[in-house]
N, C-alpha and C positions, 0 to 999 in steps of 0.2 A: 254838509250834513255830518260827515264822519268826524270832522274836526270838532264840531260841537259836542258830539257824543263822547269823544276822547277827552275833551276839556271837562265835561261833567264827571266822567270816570276819575280823572286825575284829582278833581276837587273833592270827590267822595273819598278817595284814598287818602288825600292829605288830611281831611277831617278825621278819618279813622285813626291815622297815625298820631295826630294831635291829641285825640281822646285817650289813646293808649299811653302816650308820654305824660299825660296829666296825672296818671295814677302813680302812687308811690312805688318805688322799686321793691321787688321781692326776690328772695333767693329761689332757685329752682325747686328745692325741696319744699319750701313754703307754698309755692304755687301748686305742687302736686298734692300736698296735704289739704289745701283749700278745695280742690276738686273732690278729694275723698270725703270731705266733710259735707259736701253738697248732697243732702238727702233726697232732693227731687230728681237727681240724676240716676238713671238705671245703668249700672256698670256691667251687668251680666250680659252675655251674648244671647241673642234671641234664638230660640230653638222651638221646633215643632215636632210633636209625636203623633203618629197616626196608627190605629190598630190595623192589623192585616199582615200579609206575607209579602216579602220583598220579591218582586219578579225580575227586576233588572237594576243594576247599579250604574249610574251615569257619573263618569269621572268629571271633575272640575276642569275648566279650561285654564284656570289660573295656575301659574307655576308655584307650587307650595314648597319646592326644594331649594329656594333661594337662601343663601347664607346672608344673614344680615343684621 
């Protein structure tokens, strides 16, 4: 059973790679510009505002001080 699932995954990956390689090559800057020109994509971060007074600030569990 596991080998069958692995084979299906491998075939799907191979198909994905073949599809990507079939596309013409593009410079990295051209790829970035193509993403920027896509008007359907929302590039802004989601945010929520609520009326009221802050009772408690809960710190994030993610490490935001990573250099990177």
